C-alpha positions in Angstrom: 105.8 112.0 121.4 102.3 111.0 122.4 100.8 108.2 120.4 97.3 109.5 120.7 96.7 112.6 123.0 93.3 112.6 124.4 90.2 113.6 122.5 88.1 113.0 125.6 88.3 111.3 129.0 87.3 107.7 129.8 84.1 107.2 131.6 84.5 106.4 135.3 82.1 103.5 135.2 84.1 101.6 132.6 84.4 98.0 133.8 87.3 97.3 131.6 89.4 99.5 133.9 89.3 96.8 136.6 92.4 94.6 136.4 90.5 91.4 136.4 88.1 92.6 133.7 91.0 93.8 131.6 92.8 90.5 131.9 89.6 88.6 130.9 88.9 90.9 127.9 92.5 90.6 126.7 92.5 86.8 126.9 89.2 86.6 125.2 90.1 88.9 122.3 93.6 87.4 121.8 92.1 83.9 121.5 91.1 84.8 118.0 94.6 85.8 117.0 96.5 83.6 114.4 98.9 81.3 116.0 96.6 80.7 119.0 94.6 78.3 116.7 94.7 77.5 113.0 92.5 79.7 110.7 90.8 76.5 109.5 89.6 75.8 113.1 88.4 79.4 113.4 86.2 79.2 110.4 84.9 75.6 110.4 83.2 73.0 112.6 82.1 74.6 115.8 84.0 77.8 115.0 82.6 80.8 113.2 81.0 79.0 110.3 79.2 76.7 112.7 77.5 79.6 114.3 76.5 81.4 111.0 72.7 81.7 110.5 70.7 82.3 107.4 68.7 85.5 106.9 66.9 87.1 104.0 69.4 89.2 102.0 66.9 92.1 101.9 67.1 92.7 105.7 69.5 95.4 106.6 71.9 94.6 109.4 71.8 96.6 112.7 75.5 97.4 112.5 78.0 97.8 109.7 81.7 97.4 110.6 84.1 99.5 108.6 87.8 98.4 108.5 90.2 100.4 106.4 93.4 98.5 105.5 96.6 99.2 103.6 98.7 96.1 102.6 98.7 94.3 105.9 97.1 91.0 105.0 98.2 89.1 108.1 96.9 91.8 110.5 93.7 92.1 108.5 93.1 88.3 108.7 93.6 88.4 112.5 91.1 91.3 112.8 88.5 89.7 110.6 88.7 86.4 112.4 87.9 88.2 115.6 85.0 90.0 114.0 83.6 86.8 112.6 83.7 85.3 116.2 81.4 88.0 117.6 78.7 86.9 120.0 76.2 89.3 118.2 73.9 87.3 116.0 75.6 86.8 112.6 72.7 88.3 110.6 72.8 91.5 112.7 76.0 92.9 111.2 78.0 93.2 108.1 81.8 93.8 107.6 83.1 96.2 105.0 86.8 96.2 104.3 88.1 99.2 102.4 91.3 98.3 100.7 93.3 101.6 100.4 96.3 99.7 99.1 94.4 98.0 96.2 96.3 94.9 97.1 96.0 91.3 95.7 97.0 90.0 99.1 94.1 91.8 100.7 91.7 90.4 98.2 93.1 86.9 98.8 92.3 87.2 102.5 88.7 88.3 101.8 88.2 85.6 99.2 89.6 82.9 101.6 87.2 84.0 104.4 84.2 84.3 102.1 84.9 80.8 100.8 84.9 79.5 104.4 81.6 81.3 105.2 79.8 80.1 102.1 77.9 82.2 99.5 74.7 82.7 101.5 76.0 82.9 105.0 75.9 85.9 107.3 77.6 88.2 108.2 78.2 89.6 104.8 81.8 90.3 104.1 82.5 93.1 101.5 85.7 94.5 100.1 85.7 98.0 98.5 88.3 100.4 97.2 88.4 104.2 97.8 87.5 106.4 94.9 89.6 109.4 94.1 91.2 109.6 97.5 93.9 108.0 99.7 94.2 107.7 103.4 92.2 106.2 106.3 89.7 109.1 106.4 88.7 108.7 102.8 88.6 104.9 103.2 86.3 105.1 106.1 84.0 107.5 104.2 83.9 105.0 101.4 83.0 102.3 103.8 80.2 104.0 105.9 78.6 105.5 102.8 78.3 102.0 101.3 77.0 100.5 104.6 73.4 99.3 105.2 73.4 99.4 109.0 71.9 102.3 111.0 75.0 102.1 113.2 78.5 102.3 111.9 81.3 100.6 114.0 84.8 101.6 113.2 88.0 99.7 114.0 91.4 99.3 112.4 93.1 96.3 110.7 95.7 95.9 113.5 93.1 95.5 116.3 91.6 92.3 117.8 88.0 93.1 118.8 86.7 91.2 121.9 83.9 88.7 121.1 81.4 91.0 122.9 82.5 94.2 121.1 79.6 94.6 118.7 77.0 93.5 121.2 78.2 95.9 123.8 78.3 98.9 121.4 74.8 98.1 120.1 73.4 97.7 123.6 74.7 101.1 124.6 73.2 103.0 121.7 69.9 101.1 122.0 69.7 102.0 125.6 70.3 105.7 124.9 68.6 106.7 121.6 69.6 110.3 122.0 73.3 109.5 122.0 75.1 110.1 118.8 78.1 107.8 119.3 80.0 105.5 121.6 83.7 105.7 122.4 84.9 102.3 123.5 88.1 101.0 125.3 91.3 100.2 123.6 93.6 97.8 125.5 97.3 97.7 124.7 99.0 94.8 126.4 102.6 95.6 127.5 105.2 93.0 128.0 107.7 93.0 130.9 110.3 94.8 128.8 108.4 97.6 126.9 110.1 99.8 124.4 109.6 103.5 124.0 107.4 102.8 121.0 105.3 100.3 123.0 104.8 102.8 125.8 103.7 105.4 123.3 101.2 102.9 121.8 100.0 102.2 125.3 98.7 105.7 125.5 95.8 104.6 123.2 94.3 103.3 126.4 93.7 106.9 127.6 93.2 108.6 124.3 89.4 108.9 124.4 87.6 108.8 121.1 89.6 106.8 118.5 88.6 105.1 115.3 90.1 101.9 116.6 86.9 101.5 118.7 83.9 103.7 118.1 80.3 103.4 117.1 78.5 106.3 115.3 74.9 106.5 114.0 74.7 106.7 110.3 72.5 109.8 110.4 75.1 111.5 112.6 77.8 110.7 110.1 75.6 112.3 107.4 75.0 115.3 109.6 78.7 116.1 110.2 79.8 115.1 106.7 81.9 112.1 107.7 85.7 112.3 108.1 87.7 115.2 106.8 89.7 113.6 104.0 92.5 116.2 104.3 93.7 114.0 107.1 95.5 111.7 104.8 97.3 109.7 107.5 96.0 107.7 110.5 96.5 110.8 112.7 94.0 113.3 114.2 91.1 112.3 111.8 89.3 110.6 114.8 89.9 113.6 117.1 88.5 115.9 114.3 85.3 113.7 114.1 85.0 113.7 117.9 85.4 117.5 118.1 82.9 118.0 115.3 80.3 115.9 117.2 80.8 117.9 120.3 80.8 121.2 118.4 77.3 120.4 117.3 76.2 119.5 120.8 75.9 115.8 120.1 76.4 113.3 123.0 79.2 110.8 122.9 78.9 107.9 125.4 82.4 107.0 126.8 82.4 103.4 128.1 84.8 100.6 128.7 82.3 97.9 127.7 83.0 97.7 124.0 86.7 96.5 124.0 89.3 96.0 121.3 92.8 94.9 121.9 95.6 96.7 120.1 98.8 94.6 120.2 102.0 96.6 119.8 103.4 96.1 116.3 107.2 96.0 115.7 108.6 99.1 114.0 111.8 99.8 112.3 114.8 101.7 113.7 114.2 105.4 114.1 110.4 105.1 113.9 110.0 107.8 116.6 111.6 110.3 114.3 109.6 109.5 111.2 106.3 109.5 113.1 106.7 113.1 113.9 105.8 114.0 110.3 102.2 113.4 111.4 102.4 116.6 113.4 101.6 118.5 110.2 98.0 117.4 110.8 98.0 118.8 114.3 98.0 122.3 112.7 94.9 121.4 110.7 93.1 120.1 113.8 94.1 123.2 115.7 92.8 125.4 112.8 89.4 123.7 112.9 89.0 123.4 116.6 91.5 125.7 118.4 89.8 125.7 121.9 89.2 121.9 122.0 92.7 121.3 120.7 94.2 123.2 123.6 91.7 121.7 126.1 92.0 118.0 125.0 95.2 117.5 123.0 98.0 119.9 124.0 97.4 122.8 126.4 100.5 124.7 125.4 103.2 124.5 122.6 106.1 122.1 123.2 108.4 124.9 124.4 111.2 122.5 125.3 111.5 121.5 121.7 111.7 125.2 120.6 114.2 126.1 123.3 116.4 123.1 122.3 116.4 124.1 118.7 117.1 127.8 119.5 119.9 126.8 121.9 121.6 124.7 119.1 121.2 127.6 116.6 122.7 130.0 119.1 125.6 127.7 119.8 126.4 127.6 116.0 125.9 131.4 115.7 128.2 132.2 118.7 130.8 129.7 117.4 130.9 131.3 113.9 131.2 134.7 115.5 134.1 133.5 117.6 132.3 134.0 121.0 133.4 130.9 122.8 131.7 131.6 126.1 128.4 132.2 124.4 128.8 129.0 122.3 129.7 127.0 125.4 126.7 128.3 127.4 124.2 127.7 124.5 125.8 124.3 123.8 125.5 123.2 127.4 121.8 124.2 127.5 121.1 122.3 124.2 122.9 119.2 125.5 121.2 119.3 128.9 117.7 119.6 127.4 118.4 116.8 124.9 119.8 114.4 127.6 116.8 115.2 129.9 114.5 114.4 127.0 116.3 111.1 126.4 116.2 110.2 130.1 112.5 110.9 130.2 111.9 108.6 127.2 114.1 105.9 128.7 112.4 105.9 132.1 110.5 102.7 132.7 111.4 101.1 129.3 113.6 98.3 128.1 117.2 98.3 129.3 118.5 96.5 126.2 121.5 98.2 124.9 120.2 98.5 121.3 117.0 100.1 122.5 118.8 102.6 124.8 121.1 103.6 122.0 118.2 104.2 119.6 116.3 106.3 122.1 119.4 108.5 122.9 120.3 109.0 119.2 116.7 109.8 118.2 116.3 112.2 121.1 118.9 114.4 119.4 116.9 114.5 116.2 113.3 114.7 117.5 113.1 118.3 118.6 114.3 119.5 115.2 112.0 117.2 113.3 109.0 118.1 115.5 109.5 121.8 115.2 110.0 121.5 111.4 106.7 119.6 110.9 104.7 121.8 113.3 105.8 124.9 111.4 105.3 123.1 108.0 101.7 122.4 109.2 101.2 126.0 110.1 102.3 127.1 106.6 100.4 124.4 104.8 97.1 125.1 106.6 97.8 128.9 107.0 97.3 129.0 110.7 99.3 130.5 113.5 100.4 127.3 115.2 103.4 126.5 117.4 
């Protein structure tokens, strides 16, 4: 399963694609992560608080950063520490956290960082809650509509923006006033022993326009109506926004200069199976943008999944009818397709026994789960979608 199939290609001039540049950006961004240095060092002395400058409260910032979060206080703290360490002048941006989980732990993180910054320091750090909606699309809408900046920068609570992230995005839009948005680079460091999940997450690097790293003019967000709040999970809502921009003929700059790092998070056993429930939103994206979905996300239906499911059903049908030869042929086809799928997922990943067992077992389930959720999406959104 692809973590983030592309919503647009990466610009050829992106300097972050150079190995040396990638290494430098990753090291720079990861320097802000907890565990590299104590939070008190990050927000005192010559750290962030030492660089904060005063500015009249009436002046609107150039950029508003919107960060939706859902009960992940440690990840949120790491992200905010990186945002507070930006090279952009502190009075040029504000940070708006939208707490979709309405969590006391999230509030505690915000209060802690606000106390370290001081009551009159910049950047302003706000915490809001969605109203009448749940999910990242609704949370981002709540954030950008409350923002004061003419440019809205979107990222996620599990990213680590590079110190130059905001400055790079602002520079690109200032240089091209006719551009509507910027799609930046997402770097996903892989260890020497990556899992199947880590490799899927790594596909964010080539996914094009994602809300982990994008800048959109506020007037453009108003023009397209913001995010479609029917996307209630962190899946396809960014592709939908990108497709909406392109459908209206608006230009999106694709550049590797604004960089965020997206460390791979650990997940529970069987995550690959559970994640396929997101496919219900592929049907909604296809209904809204059928041509762009086929061009940029998936050119054709996942026929191997459908054939695998049909072969298994045929095996059972033949067996019930007492047709042993037919059952054997259909069963052999089902087993061959499943093992080929498992082998493809295992290629180039960790050789640890527990990982290999998990991949093999989940490979038997994924085709059935994927077909179910694709058809469920077709029924839910009333669209012919396979």
